[in-house]
Each structure stands twice: as C-alpha cells, then as structure tokens.
mmJSON file of the N, C-alpha and C atoms, coordinates in Angstrom:
{"data_MODEL":{"atom_site":{
"group_PDB":["ATOM","ATOM","ATOM","ATOM","ATOM","ATOM","ATOM","ATOM","ATOM","ATOM","ATOM","ATOM","ATOM","ATOM","ATOM","ATOM","ATOM","ATOM","ATOM","ATOM","ATOM","ATOM","ATOM","ATOM","ATOM","ATOM","ATOM","ATOM","ATOM","ATOM","ATOM","ATOM","ATOM","ATOM","ATOM","ATOM","ATOM","ATOM","ATOM","ATOM","ATOM","ATOM","ATOM","ATOM","ATOM","ATOM","ATOM","ATOM","ATOM","ATOM","ATOM","ATOM","ATOM","ATOM","ATOM","ATOM","ATOM","ATOM","ATOM","ATOM","ATOM","ATOM","ATOM","ATOM","ATOM","ATOM","ATOM","ATOM","ATOM","ATOM","ATOM","ATOM","ATOM","ATOM","ATOM","ATOM","ATOM","ATOM","ATOM","ATOM","ATOM","ATOM","ATOM","ATOM","ATOM","ATOM","ATOM","ATOM","ATOM","ATOM","ATOM","ATOM","ATOM","ATOM","ATOM","ATOM","ATOM","ATOM","ATOM","ATOM","ATOM","ATOM","ATOM","ATOM","ATOM","ATOM","ATOM","ATOM","ATOM","ATOM","ATOM","ATOM","ATOM","ATOM","ATOM","ATOM","ATOM","ATOM","ATOM","ATOM","ATOM","ATOM","ATOM","ATOM","ATOM","ATOM","ATOM","ATOM","ATOM","ATOM","ATOM","ATOM","ATOM","ATOM","ATOM","ATOM","ATOM","ATOM","ATOM","ATOM","ATOM","ATOM","ATOM","ATOM","ATOM","ATOM","ATOM","ATOM","ATOM","ATOM","ATOM","ATOM","ATOM","ATOM","ATOM","ATOM","ATOM","ATOM","ATOM","ATOM","ATOM","ATOM","ATOM","ATOM","ATOM","ATOM","ATOM","ATOM","ATOM","ATOM","ATOM","ATOM","ATOM","ATOM","ATOM","ATOM","ATOM","ATOM","ATOM","ATOM","ATOM","ATOM","ATOM","ATOM","ATOM","ATOM","ATOM","ATOM","ATOM","ATOM","ATOM","ATOM","ATOM","ATOM","ATOM","ATOM","ATOM","ATOM","ATOM","ATOM","ATOM","ATOM","ATOM","ATOM","ATOM","ATOM","ATOM","ATOM","ATOM","ATOM","ATOM","ATOM","ATOM","ATOM","ATOM","ATOM","ATOM","ATOM","ATOM","ATOM","ATOM","ATOM","ATOM","ATOM","ATOM","ATOM","ATOM","ATOM","ATOM","ATOM","ATOM"],
"id":[1,2,3,4,5,6,7,8,9,10,11,12,13,14,15,16,17,18,19,20,21,22,23,24,25,26,27,28,29,30,31,32,33,34,35,36,37,38,39,40,41,42,43,44,45,46,47,48,49,50,51,52,53,54,55,56,57,58,59,60,61,62,63,64,65,66,67,68,69,70,71,72,73,74,75,76,77,78,79,80,81,82,83,84,85,86,87,88,89,90,91,92,93,94,95,96,97,98,99,100,101,102,103,104,105,106,107,108,109,110,111,112,113,114,115,116,117,118,119,120,121,122,123,124,125,126,127,128,129,130,131,132,133,134,135,136,137,138,139,140,141,142,143,144,145,146,147,148,149,150,151,152,153,154,155,156,157,158,159,160,161,162,163,164,165,166,167,168,169,170,171,172,173,174,175,176,177,178,179,180,181,182,183,184,185,186,187,188,189,190,191,192,193,194,195,196,197,198,199,200,201,202,203,204,205,206,207,208,209,210,211,212,213,214,215,216,217,218,219,220,221,222,223,224,225,226,227,228,229,230,231],
"type_symbol":["N","C","C","N","C","C","N","C","C","N","C","C","N","C","C","N","C","C","N","C","C","N","C","C","N","C","C","N","C","C","N","C","C","N","C","C","N","C","C","N","C","C","N","C","C","N","C","C","N","C","C","N","C","C","N","C","C","N","C","C","N","C","C","N","C","C","N","C","C","N","C","C","N","C","C","N","C","C","N","C","C","N","C","C","N","C","C","N","C","C","N","C","C","N","C","C","N","C","C","N","C","C","N","C","C","N","C","C","N","C","C","N","C","C","N","C","C","N","C","C","N","C","C","N","C","C","N","C","C","N","C","C","N","C","C","N","C","C","N","C","C","N","C","C","N","C","C","N","C","C","N","C","C","N","C","C","N","C","C","N","C","C","N","C","C","N","C","C","N","C","C","N","C","C","N","C","C","N","C","C","N","C","C","N","C","C","N","C","C","N","C","C","N","C","C","N","C","C","N","C","C","N","C","C","N","C","C","N","C","C","N","C","C","N","C","C","N","C","C","N","C","C","N","C","C","N","C","C","N","C","C"],
"label_atom_id":["N","CA","C","N","CA","C","N","CA","C","N","CA","C","N","CA","C","N","CA","C","N","CA","C","N","CA","C","N","CA","C","N","CA","C","N","CA","C","N","CA","C","N","CA","C","N","CA","C","N","CA","C","N","CA","C","N","CA","C","N","CA","C","N","CA","C","N","CA","C","N","CA","C","N","CA","C","N","CA","C","N","CA","C","N","CA","C","N","CA","C","N","CA","C","N","CA","C","N","CA","C","N","CA","C","N","CA","C","N","CA","C","N","CA","C","N","CA","C","N","CA","C","N","CA","C","N","CA","C","N","CA","C","N","CA","C","N","CA","C","N","CA","C","N","CA","C","N","CA","C","N","CA","C","N","CA","C","N","CA","C","N","CA","C","N","CA","C","N","CA","C","N","CA","C","N","CA","C","N","CA","C","N","CA","C","N","CA","C","N","CA","C","N","CA","C","N","CA","C","N","CA","C","N","CA","C","N","CA","C","N","CA","C","N","CA","C","N","CA","C","N","CA","C","N","CA","C","N","CA","C","N","CA","C","N","CA","C","N","CA","C","N","CA","C","N","CA","C","N","CA","C","N","CA","C","N","CA","C","N","CA","C","N","CA","C","N","CA","C"],
"label_alt_id":[null,null,null,null,null,null,null,null,null,null,null,null,null,null,null,null,null,null,null,null,null,null,null,null,null,null,null,null,null,null,null,null,null,null,null,null,null,null,null,null,null,null,null,null,null,null,null,null,null,null,null,null,null,null,null,null,null,null,null,null,null,null,null,null,null,null,null,null,null,null,null,null,null,null,null,null,null,null,null,null,null,null,null,null,null,null,null,null,null,null,null,null,null,null,null,null,null,null,null,null,null,null,null,null,null,null,null,null,null,null,null,null,null,null,null,null,null,null,null,null,null,null,null,null,null,null,null,null,null,null,null,null,null,null,null,null,null,null,null,null,null,null,null,null,null,null,null,null,null,null,null,null,null,null,null,null,null,null,null,null,null,null,null,null,null,null,null,null,null,null,null,null,null,null,null,null,null,null,null,null,null,null,null,null,null,null,null,null,null,null,null,null,null,null,null,null,null,null,null,null,null,null,null,null,null,null,null,null,null,null,null,null,null,null,null,null,null,null,null,null,null,null,null,null,null,null,null,null,null,null,null],
"label_comp_id":["UNK","UNK","UNK","UNK","UNK","UNK","UNK","UNK","UNK","UNK","UNK","UNK","UNK","UNK","UNK","UNK","UNK","UNK","UNK","UNK","UNK","UNK","UNK","UNK","UNK","UNK","UNK","UNK","UNK","UNK","UNK","UNK","UNK","UNK","UNK","UNK","UNK","UNK","UNK","UNK","UNK","UNK","UNK","UNK","UNK","UNK","UNK","UNK","UNK","UNK","UNK","UNK","UNK","UNK","UNK","UNK","UNK","UNK","UNK","UNK","UNK","UNK","UNK","UNK","UNK","UNK","UNK","UNK","UNK","UNK","UNK","UNK","UNK","UNK","UNK","UNK","UNK","UNK","UNK","UNK","UNK","UNK","UNK","UNK","UNK","UNK","UNK","UNK","UNK","UNK","UNK","UNK","UNK","UNK","UNK","UNK","UNK","UNK","UNK","UNK","UNK","UNK","UNK","UNK","UNK","UNK","UNK","UNK","UNK","UNK","UNK","UNK","UNK","UNK","UNK","UNK","UNK","UNK","UNK","UNK","UNK","UNK","UNK","UNK","UNK","UNK","UNK","UNK","UNK","UNK","UNK","UNK","UNK","UNK","UNK","UNK","UNK","UNK","UNK","UNK","UNK","UNK","UNK","UNK","UNK","UNK","UNK","UNK","UNK","UNK","UNK","UNK","UNK","UNK","UNK","UNK","UNK","UNK","UNK","UNK","UNK","UNK","UNK","UNK","UNK","UNK","UNK","UNK","UNK","UNK","UNK","UNK","UNK","UNK","UNK","UNK","UNK","UNK","UNK","UNK","UNK","UNK","UNK","UNK","UNK","UNK","UNK","UNK","UNK","UNK","UNK","UNK","UNK","UNK","UNK","UNK","UNK","UNK","UNK","UNK","UNK","UNK","UNK","UNK","UNK","UNK","UNK","UNK","UNK","UNK","UNK","UNK","UNK","UNK","UNK","UNK","UNK","UNK","UNK","UNK","UNK","UNK","UNK","UNK","UNK","UNK","UNK","UNK","UNK","UNK","UNK"],
"label_asym_id":["A","A","A","A","A","A","A","A","A","A","A","A","A","A","A","A","A","A","A","A","A","A","A","A","A","A","A","A","A","A","A","A","A","A","A","A","A","A","A","A","A","A","A","A","A","A","A","A","A","A","A","A","A","A","A","A","A","A","A","A","A","A","A","A","A","A","A","A","A","A","A","A","A","A","A","A","A","A","A","A","A","A","A","A","A","A","A","A","A","A","A","A","A","A","A","A","A","A","A","A","A","A","A","A","A","A","A","A","A","A","A","A","A","A","A","A","A","A","A","A","A","A","A","A","A","A","A","A","A","A","A","A","A","A","A","A","A","A","A","A","A","A","A","A","A","A","A","A","A","A","A","A","A","A","A","A","A","A","A","A","A","A","A","A","A","A","A","A","A","A","A","A","A","A","A","A","A","A","A","A","A","A","A","A","A","A","A","A","A","A","A","A","A","A","A","A","A","A","A","A","A","A","A","A","A","A","A","A","A","A","A","A","A","A","A","A","A","A","A","A","A","A","A","A","A","A","A","A","A","A","A"],
"label_entity_id":["1","1","1","1","1","1","1","1","1","1","1","1","1","1","1","1","1","1","1","1","1","1","1","1","1","1","1","1","1","1","1","1","1","1","1","1","1","1","1","1","1","1","1","1","1","1","1","1","1","1","1","1","1","1","1","1","1","1","1","1","1","1","1","1","1","1","1","1","1","1","1","1","1","1","1","1","1","1","1","1","1","1","1","1","1","1","1","1","1","1","1","1","1","1","1","1","1","1","1","1","1","1","1","1","1","1","1","1","1","1","1","1","1","1","1","1","1","1","1","1","1","1","1","1","1","1","1","1","1","1","1","1","1","1","1","1","1","1","1","1","1","1","1","1","1","1","1","1","1","1","1","1","1","1","1","1","1","1","1","1","1","1","1","1","1","1","1","1","1","1","1","1","1","1","1","1","1","1","1","1","1","1","1","1","1","1","1","1","1","1","1","1","1","1","1","1","1","1","1","1","1","1","1","1","1","1","1","1","1","1","1","1","1","1","1","1","1","1","1","1","1","1","1","1","1","1","1","1","1","1","1"],
"label_seq_id":[1,1,1,2,2,2,3,3,3,4,4,4,5,5,5,6,6,6,7,7,7,8,8,8,9,9,9,10,10,10,11,11,11,12,12,12,13,13,13,14,14,14,15,15,15,16,16,16,17,17,17,18,18,18,19,19,19,20,20,20,21,21,21,22,22,22,23,23,23,24,24,24,25,25,25,26,26,26,27,27,27,28,28,28,29,29,29,30,30,30,31,31,31,32,32,32,33,33,33,34,34,34,35,35,35,36,36,36,37,37,37,38,38,38,39,39,39,40,40,40,41,41,41,42,42,42,43,43,43,44,44,44,45,45,45,46,46,46,47,47,47,48,48,48,49,49,49,50,50,50,51,51,51,52,52,52,53,53,53,54,54,54,55,55,55,56,56,56,57,57,57,58,58,58,59,59,59,60,60,60,61,61,61,62,62,62,63,63,63,64,64,64,65,65,65,66,66,66,67,67,67,68,68,68,69,69,69,70,70,70,71,71,71,72,72,72,73,73,73,74,74,74,75,75,75,76,76,76,77,77,77],
"pdbx_PDB_ins_code":[null,null,null,null,null,null,null,null,null,null,null,null,null,null,null,null,null,null,null,null,null,null,null,null,null,null,null,null,null,null,null,null,null,null,null,null,null,null,null,null,null,null,null,null,null,null,null,null,null,null,null,null,null,null,null,null,null,null,null,null,null,null,null,null,null,null,null,null,null,null,null,null,null,null,null,null,null,null,null,null,null,null,null,null,null,null,null,null,null,null,null,null,null,null,null,null,null,null,null,null,null,null,null,null,null,null,null,null,null,null,null,null,null,null,null,null,null,null,null,null,null,null,null,null,null,null,null,null,null,null,null,null,null,null,null,null,null,null,null,null,null,null,null,null,null,null,null,null,null,null,null,null,null,null,null,null,null,null,null,null,null,null,null,null,null,null,null,null,null,null,null,null,null,null,null,null,null,null,null,null,null,null,null,null,null,null,null,null,null,null,null,null,null,null,null,null,null,null,null,null,null,null,null,null,null,null,null,null,null,null,null,null,null,null,null,null,null,null,null,null,null,null,null,null,null,null,null,null,null,null,null],
"Cartn_x":[-12.092,-12.692,-12.761,-12.467,-12.605,-13.373,-13.674,-14.518,-13.82,-12.488,-11.786,-11.984,-11.971,-12.26,-13.695,-14.593,-16.001,-16.19,-15.518,-15.618,-15.17,-14.065,-13.576,-14.596,-15.118,-16.108,-17.388,-17.796,-18.976,-18.728,-17.575,-17.249,-17.164,-16.764,-16.663,-18.015,-19.095,-20.432,-20.857,-20.009,-20.314,-19.319,-19.819,-18.961,-18.35,-19.123,-18.703,-18.399,-18.472,-18.235,-16.801,-16.123,-14.751,-14.757,-14.036,-14.057,-13.572,-12.733,-12.246,-13.342,-14.456,-15.577,-16.464,-16.252,-17.076,-16.324,-16.886,-16.294,-17.326,-16.921,-17.889,-19.125,-18.929,-20.047,-20.872,-20.486,-21.208,-22.639,-23.565,-24.98,-25.154,-25.239,-25.143,-26.265,-27.409,-28.493,-28.173,-27.175,-26.752,-25.719,-25.234,-24.299,-25.082,-24.59,-25.306,-25.68,-24.82,-25.022,-25.967,-26.353,-27.186,-28.52,-28.882,-30.165,-30.598,-31.768,-32.235,-31.314,-30.73,-29.795,-28.527,-28.032,-26.866,-27.219,-28.416,-28.854,-28.822,-29.343,-29.323,-27.893,-27.041,-25.64,-24.95,-25.215,-24.621,-25.125,-26.435,-26.99,-26.43,-26.269,-25.69,-24.229,-23.466,-22.069,-21.963,-22.816,-22.788,-23.099,-24.081,-24.426,-23.295,-22.655,-21.597,-20.282,-19.846,-18.538,-18.565,-19.679,-19.728,-20.708,-21.419,-22.358,-23.424,-23.887,-24.923,-26.037,-27.256,-28.408,-28.942,-28.923,-29.529,-30.674,-31.862,-33.029,-33.187,-33.968,-34.248,-34.966,-35.853,-36.544,-35.559,-34.582,-33.565,-32.721,-32.38,-31.567,-32.273,-33.582,-34.345,-34.151,-33.834,-33.667,-32.222,-31.346,-29.922,-29.564,-28.743,-28.45,-27.016,-26.053,-24.656,-23.98,-22.834,-22.068,-21.64,-21.253,-20.839,-22.004,-23.194,-24.366,-24.628,-24.456,-24.64,-23.595,-22.359,-21.28,-21.593,-21.952,-22.251,-23.428,-24.445,-25.609,-25.206,-24.394,-23.937,-23.133,-22.241,-21.432,-22.346,-23.364,-24.274,-25.038,-25.292,-26.004,-25.086,-23.782,-22.84,-22.718,-23.08,-22.893,-24.052],
"Cartn_y":[-43.881,-45.059,-44.854,-45.907,-45.842,-47.067,-47.059,-48.13,-49.492,-49.515,-50.805,-51.47,-50.674,-51.22,-51.726,-50.953,-51.352,-52.649,-52.757,-53.988,-55.207,-55.058,-56.166,-56.523,-55.526,-55.785,-56.38,-55.91,-56.451,-57.918,-58.208,-59.579,-60.525,-60.009,-60.842,-61.384,-60.851,-61.297,-62.573,-63.048,-64.228,-65.333,-66.553,-67.701,-68.337,-68.441,-69.229,-68.414,-67.096,-66.25,-65.741,-65.898,-65.412,-63.885,-63.348,-61.899,-61.077,-61.668,-60.915,-60.677,-61.402,-61.216,-60.038,-59.521,-58.412,-57.115,-56.354,-55.089,-53.983,-52.724,-51.638,-51.794,-52.265,-52.378,-53.656,-54.504,-55.761,-55.486,-56.115,-56.059,-57.165,-56.751,-57.743,-58.765,-58.44,-59.433,-60.534,-60.288,-61.292,-62.267,-62.017,-62.949,-64.215,-65.363,-66.628,-66.837,-66.44,-66.667,-65.637,-64.589,-63.531,-64.097,-63.709,-64.11,-63.044,-63.209,-62.255,-62.272,-63.41,-63.474,-62.676,-62.745,-61.937,-60.453,-60.113,-58.714,-58.21,-59.005,-58.611,-58.512,-59.437,-59.4,-58.137,-57.756,-56.543,-55.315,-55.241,-54.099,-54.023,-55.166,-55.215,-54.758,-55.205,-54.801,-53.288,-52.713,-51.268,-50.527,-51.009,-50.375,-50.441,-51.596,-51.768,-51.1,-51.3,-50.782,-49.303,-48.864,-47.498,-46.601,-47.179,-46.412,-45.707,-46.406,-45.885,-46.912,-46.44,-47.324,-47.234,-48.362,-48.484,-49.47,-49.051,-49.915,-50.877,-51.905,-52.869,-52.177,-51.239,-50.493,-49.681,-49.069,-48.307,-49.236,-50.397,-51.364,-51.843,-51.935,-52.385,-51.463,-50.202,-49.232,-49.091,-49.925,-49.878,-51.145,-50.992,-52.152,-52.66,-51.75,-52.181,-51.915,-52.538,-52.328,-50.861,-50.267,-48.86,-47.94,-48.229,-47.43,-47.532,-48.707,-48.895,-48.102,-48.161,-47.4,-45.898,-45.403,-43.976,-43.56,-44.403,-44.097,-44.03,-44.988,-45.016,-43.761,-43.362,-42.149,-40.932,-40.873,-39.712,-39.644,-40.781,-40.797,-40.437,-40.552,-40.204,-38.701,-37.95,-36.498,-35.796],
"Cartn_z":[-116.695,-117.294,-118.804,-119.52,-120.969,-121.453,-122.722,-123.257,-123.185,-123.237,-123.158,-121.798,-120.74,-119.407,-119.344,-119.92,-119.933,-120.725,-121.859,-122.664,-121.861,-121.129,-120.305,-119.238,-118.539,-117.489,-118.067,-119.233,-119.903,-120.252,-120.859,-121.279,-120.088,-118.937,-117.732,-117.273,-117.796,-117.392,-118.14,-119.039,-119.84,-119.519,-119.423,-119.107,-120.343,-121.42,-122.571,-123.819,-123.719,-124.885,-124.872,-125.995,-126.138,-125.994,-125.002,-124.766,-125.953,-126.825,-127.979,-129.015,-128.89,-129.814,-129.416,-128.223,-127.75,-128.021,-128.941,-129.376,-129.188,-129.349,-129.18,-130.077,-131.29,-132.232,-132.062,-131.129,-130.91,-130.47,-131.162,-130.775,-129.731,-128.472,-127.393,-127.419,-127.96,-128.054,-129.067,-129.924,-130.903,-130.343,-129.134,-128.495,-128.141,-128.576,-128.355,-126.893,-126.009,-124.579,-123.929,-124.66,-124.091,-123.607,-122.4,-121.824,-120.841,-120.276,-119.268,-118.044,-117.74,-116.619,-116.903,-118.145,-118.501,-118.465,-118.894,-118.842,-117.403,-116.493,-115.081,-114.55,-114.964,-114.526,-115.032,-116.274,-116.839,-116.092,-115.849,-115.118,-113.709,-113.067,-111.723,-111.743,-112.724,-112.86,-113.036,-113.869,-114.097,-112.797,-112.056,-110.787,-109.775,-109.665,-108.659,-109.049,-110.288,-110.693,-111.059,-111.635,-112.162,-111.413,-110.445,-109.612,-110.458,-111.488,-112.381,-112.449,-112.308,-112.439,-113.866,-114.561,-115.881,-115.703,-116.05,-115.863,-117.04,-116.818,-117.89,-119.045,-118.746,-119.805,-120.637,-119.976,-120.709,-121.56,-121.018,-121.76,-123.022,-122.987,-124.158,-125.369,-125.113,-126.202,-126.665,-126.148,-126.474,-127.236,-128.271,-129.125,-129.059,-128.952,-128.982,-127.642,-127.46,-126.235,-126.143,-127.25,-127.241,-126.876,-127.387,-127.018,-125.515,-124.96,-123.525,-122.751,-123.194,-122.558,-122.612,-123.792,-123.942,-123.069,-123.005,-122.174,-120.705,-120.275,-118.894,-118.564,-119.468,-119.264,-119.152,-119.978,-119.943,-118.63,-118.02,-116.733,-115.564,-115.76,-114.702,-114.517,-115.517,-115.469,-114.8],
"occupancy":[1.0,1.0,1.0,1.0,1.0,1.0,1.0,1.0,1.0,1.0,1.0,1.0,1.0,1.0,1.0,1.0,1.0,1.0,1.0,1.0,1.0,1.0,1.0,1.0,1.0,1.0,1.0,1.0,1.0,1.0,1.0,1.0,1.0,1.0,1.0,1.0,1.0,1.0,1.0,1.0,1.0,1.0,1.0,1.0,1.0,1.0,1.0,1.0,1.0,1.0,1.0,1.0,1.0,1.0,1.0,1.0,1.0,1.0,1.0,1.0,1.0,1.0,1.0,1.0,1.0,1.0,1.0,1.0,1.0,1.0,1.0,1.0,1.0,1.0,1.0,1.0,1.0,1.0,1.0,1.0,1.0,1.0,1.0,1.0,1.0,1.0,1.0,1.0,1.0,1.0,1.0,1.0,1.0,1.0,1.0,1.0,1.0,1.0,1.0,1.0,1.0,1.0,1.0,1.0,1.0,1.0,1.0,1.0,1.0,1.0,1.0,1.0,1.0,1.0,1.0,1.0,1.0,1.0,1.0,1.0,1.0,1.0,1.0,1.0,1.0,1.0,1.0,1.0,1.0,1.0,1.0,1.0,1.0,1.0,1.0,1.0,1.0,1.0,1.0,1.0,1.0,1.0,1.0,1.0,1.0,1.0,1.0,1.0,1.0,1.0,1.0,1.0,1.0,1.0,1.0,1.0,1.0,1.0,1.0,1.0,1.0,1.0,1.0,1.0,1.0,1.0,1.0,1.0,1.0,1.0,1.0,1.0,1.0,1.0,1.0,1.0,1.0,1.0,1.0,1.0,1.0,1.0,1.0,1.0,1.0,1.0,1.0,1.0,1.0,1.0,1.0,1.0,1.0,1.0,1.0,1.0,1.0,1.0,1.0,1.0,1.0,1.0,1.0,1.0,1.0,1.0,1.0,1.0,1.0,1.0,1.0,1.0,1.0,1.0,1.0,1.0,1.0,1.0,1.0,1.0,1.0,1.0,1.0,1.0,1.0,1.0,1.0,1.0,1.0,1.0,1.0],
"B_iso_or_equiv":[0.0,0.0,0.0,0.0,0.0,0.0,0.0,0.0,0.0,0.0,0.0,0.0,0.0,0.0,0.0,0.0,0.0,0.0,0.0,0.0,0.0,0.0,0.0,0.0,0.0,0.0,0.0,0.0,0.0,0.0,0.0,0.0,0.0,0.0,0.0,0.0,0.0,0.0,0.0,0.0,0.0,0.0,0.0,0.0,0.0,0.0,0.0,0.0,0.0,0.0,0.0,0.0,0.0,0.0,0.0,0.0,0.0,0.0,0.0,0.0,0.0,0.0,0.0,0.0,0.0,0.0,0.0,0.0,0.0,0.0,0.0,0.0,0.0,0.0,0.0,0.0,0.0,0.0,0.0,0.0,0.0,0.0,0.0,0.0,0.0,0.0,0.0,0.0,0.0,0.0,0.0,0.0,0.0,0.0,0.0,0.0,0.0,0.0,0.0,0.0,0.0,0.0,0.0,0.0,0.0,0.0,0.0,0.0,0.0,0.0,0.0,0.0,0.0,0.0,0.0,0.0,0.0,0.0,0.0,0.0,0.0,0.0,0.0,0.0,0.0,0.0,0.0,0.0,0.0,0.0,0.0,0.0,0.0,0.0,0.0,0.0,0.0,0.0,0.0,0.0,0.0,0.0,0.0,0.0,0.0,0.0,0.0,0.0,0.0,0.0,0.0,0.0,0.0,0.0,0.0,0.0,0.0,0.0,0.0,0.0,0.0,0.0,0.0,0.0,0.0,0.0,0.0,0.0,0.0,0.0,0.0,0.0,0.0,0.0,0.0,0.0,0.0,0.0,0.0,0.0,0.0,0.0,0.0,0.0,0.0,0.0,0.0,0.0,0.0,0.0,0.0,0.0,0.0,0.0,0.0,0.0,0.0,0.0,0.0,0.0,0.0,0.0,0.0,0.0,0.0,0.0,0.0,0.0,0.0,0.0,0.0,0.0,0.0,0.0,0.0,0.0,0.0,0.0,0.0,0.0,0.0,0.0,0.0,0.0,0.0,0.0,0.0,0.0,0.0,0.0,0.0],
"pdbx_formal_charge":[null,null,null,null,null,null,null,null,null,null,null,null,null,null,null,null,null,null,null,null,null,null,null,null,null,null,null,null,null,null,null,null,null,null,null,null,null,null,null,null,null,null,null,null,null,null,null,null,null,null,null,null,null,null,null,null,null,null,null,null,null,null,null,null,null,null,null,null,null,null,null,null,null,null,null,null,null,null,null,null,null,null,null,null,null,null,null,null,null,null,null,null,null,null,null,null,null,null,null,null,null,null,null,null,null,null,null,null,null,null,null,null,null,null,null,null,null,null,null,null,null,null,null,null,null,null,null,null,null,null,null,null,null,null,null,null,null,null,null,null,null,null,null,null,null,null,null,null,null,null,null,null,null,null,null,null,null,null,null,null,null,null,null,null,null,null,null,null,null,null,null,null,null,null,null,null,null,null,null,null,null,null,null,null,null,null,null,null,null,null,null,null,null,null,null,null,null,null,null,null,null,null,null,null,null,null,null,null,null,null,null,null,null,null,null,null,null,null,null,null,null,null,null,null,null,null,null,null,null,null,null],
"auth_seq_id":[1,1,1,2,2,2,3,3,3,4,4,4,5,5,5,6,6,6,7,7,7,8,8,8,9,9,9,10,10,10,11,11,11,12,12,12,13,13,13,14,14,14,15,15,15,16,16,16,17,17,17,18,18,18,19,19,19,20,20,20,21,21,21,22,22,22,23,23,23,24,24,24,25,25,25,26,26,26,27,27,27,28,28,28,29,29,29,30,30,30,31,31,31,32,32,32,33,33,33,34,34,34,35,35,35,36,36,36,37,37,37,38,38,38,39,39,39,40,40,40,41,41,41,42,42,42,43,43,43,44,44,44,45,45,45,46,46,46,47,47,47,48,48,48,49,49,49,50,50,50,51,51,51,52,52,52,53,53,53,54,54,54,55,55,55,56,56,56,57,57,57,58,58,58,59,59,59,60,60,60,61,61,61,62,62,62,63,63,63,64,64,64,65,65,65,66,66,66,67,67,67,68,68,68,69,69,69,70,70,70,71,71,71,72,72,72,73,73,73,74,74,74,75,75,75,76,76,76,77,77,77],
"auth_comp_id":["UNK","UNK","UNK","UNK","UNK","UNK","UNK","UNK","UNK","UNK","UNK","UNK","UNK","UNK","UNK","UNK","UNK","UNK","UNK","UNK","UNK","UNK","UNK","UNK","UNK","UNK","UNK","UNK","UNK","UNK","UNK","UNK","UNK","UNK","UNK","UNK","UNK","UNK","UNK","UNK","UNK","UNK","UNK","UNK","UNK","UNK","UNK","UNK","UNK","UNK","UNK","UNK","UNK","UNK","UNK","UNK","UNK","UNK","UNK","UNK","UNK","UNK","UNK","UNK","UNK","UNK","UNK","UNK","UNK","UNK","UNK","UNK","UNK","UNK","UNK","UNK","UNK","UNK","UNK","UNK","UNK","UNK","UNK","UNK","UNK","UNK","UNK","UNK","UNK","UNK","UNK","UNK","UNK","UNK","UNK","UNK","UNK","UNK","UNK","UNK","UNK","UNK","UNK","UNK","UNK","UNK","UNK","UNK","UNK","UNK","UNK","UNK","UNK","UNK","UNK","UNK","UNK","UNK","UNK","UNK","UNK","UNK","UNK","UNK","UNK","UNK","UNK","UNK","UNK","UNK","UNK","UNK","UNK","UNK","UNK","UNK","UNK","UNK","UNK","UNK","UNK","UNK","UNK","UNK","UNK","UNK","UNK","UNK","UNK","UNK","UNK","UNK","UNK","UNK","UNK","UNK","UNK","UNK","UNK","UNK","UNK","UNK","UNK","UNK","UNK","UNK","UNK","UNK","UNK","UNK","UNK","UNK","UNK","UNK","UNK","UNK","UNK","UNK","UNK","UNK","UNK","UNK","UNK","UNK","UNK","UNK","UNK","UNK","UNK","UNK","UNK","UNK","UNK","UNK","UNK","UNK","UNK","UNK","UNK","UNK","UNK","UNK","UNK","UNK","UNK","UNK","UNK","UNK","UNK","UNK","UNK","UNK","UNK","UNK","UNK","UNK","UNK","UNK","UNK","UNK","UNK","UNK","UNK","UNK","UNK","UNK","UNK","UNK","UNK","UNK","UNK"],
"auth_asym_id":["A","A","A","A","A","A","A","A","A","A","A","A","A","A","A","A","A","A","A","A","A","A","A","A","A","A","A","A","A","A","A","A","A","A","A","A","A","A","A","A","A","A","A","A","A","A","A","A","A","A","A","A","A","A","A","A","A","A","A","A","A","A","A","A","A","A","A","A","A","A","A","A","A","A","A","A","A","A","A","A","A","A","A","A","A","A","A","A","A","A","A","A","A","A","A","A","A","A","A","A","A","A","A","A","A","A","A","A","A","A","A","A","A","A","A","A","A","A","A","A","A","A","A","A","A","A","A","A","A","A","A","A","A","A","A","A","A","A","A","A","A","A","A","A","A","A","A","A","A","A","A","A","A","A","A","A","A","A","A","A","A","A","A","A","A","A","A","A","A","A","A","A","A","A","A","A","A","A","A","A","A","A","A","A","A","A","A","A","A","A","A","A","A","A","A","A","A","A","A","A","A","A","A","A","A","A","A","A","A","A","A","A","A","A","A","A","A","A","A","A","A","A","A","A","A","A","A","A","A","A","A"],
"auth_atom_id":["N","CA","C","N","CA","C","N","CA","C","N","CA","C","N","CA","C","N","CA","C","N","CA","C","N","CA","C","N","CA","C","N","CA","C","N","CA","C","N","CA","C","N","CA","C","N","CA","C","N","CA","C","N","CA","C","N","CA","C","N","CA","C","N","CA","C","N","CA","C","N","CA","C","N","CA","C","N","CA","C","N","CA","C","N","CA","C","N","CA","C","N","CA","C","N","CA","C","N","CA","C","N","CA","C","N","CA","C","N","CA","C","N","CA","C","N","CA","C","N","CA","C","N","CA","C","N","CA","C","N","CA","C","N","CA","C","N","CA","C","N","CA","C","N","CA","C","N","CA","C","N","CA","C","N","CA","C","N","CA","C","N","CA","C","N","CA","C","N","CA","C","N","CA","C","N","CA","C","N","CA","C","N","CA","C","N","CA","C","N","CA","C","N","CA","C","N","CA","C","N","CA","C","N","CA","C","N","CA","C","N","CA","C","N","CA","C","N","CA","C","N","CA","C","N","CA","C","N","CA","C","N","CA","C","N","CA","C","N","CA","C","N","CA","C","N","CA","C","N","CA","C","N","CA","C","N","CA","C","N","CA","C","N","CA","C","N","CA","C"],
"pdbx_PDB_model_num":[1,1,1,1,1,1,1,1,1,1,1,1,1,1,1,1,1,1,1,1,1,1,1,1,1,1,1,1,1,1,1,1,1,1,1,1,1,1,1,1,1,1,1,1,1,1,1,1,1,1,1,1,1,1,1,1,1,1,1,1,1,1,1,1,1,1,1,1,1,1,1,1,1,1,1,1,1,1,1,1,1,1,1,1,1,1,1,1,1,1,1,1,1,1,1,1,1,1,1,1,1,1,1,1,1,1,1,1,1,1,1,1,1,1,1,1,1,1,1,1,1,1,1,1,1,1,1,1,1,1,1,1,1,1,1,1,1,1,1,1,1,1,1,1,1,1,1,1,1,1,1,1,1,1,1,1,1,1,1,1,1,1,1,1,1,1,1,1,1,1,1,1,1,1,1,1,1,1,1,1,1,1,1,1,1,1,1,1,1,1,1,1,1,1,1,1,1,1,1,1,1,1,1,1,1,1,1,1,1,1,1,1,1,1,1,1,1,1,1,1,1,1,1,1,1,1,1,1,1,1,1]
}}}
C-alpha cells in the first residue's frame, strides 16, 4: 500500500469533491464537503480496507491526509 492508493480511497468518500484536489498536504477539514458523515465514512473505509481502527478522538488530532495515512501505517505495525 502506498499513499497514492490511500488518496484514491480517501477521495472516494466524497461525492462532489474533485479527487485531484485531494493531495497528501490537503487539510481535510478544509474540504468544502467535509462533515461528520464524511469523517465516519473515512474511518469506516480505513477499518474495512486497511484493517486499522482509527477513533474519532484520534482523528481530531490529525490535520492532513498524509498525517492520517502515516498514523494509520503506524497502527498497522
């Protein structure tokens, strides 16, 4: 798994956001479409595709897509 796959899977959680706008440095809370429902969808995607549980409390301390990816990788080990 690499960050490009993660970016695609992350972008798939949004209906109206252009996937090319989501990059590693993207602050996901700044995405216009970001909501608590998208947060849950992202956490669910991480659990199902990557078999990693990221809690809502943990997500609150993460700002960018790359930080989320790195955190998820660290939990896999």
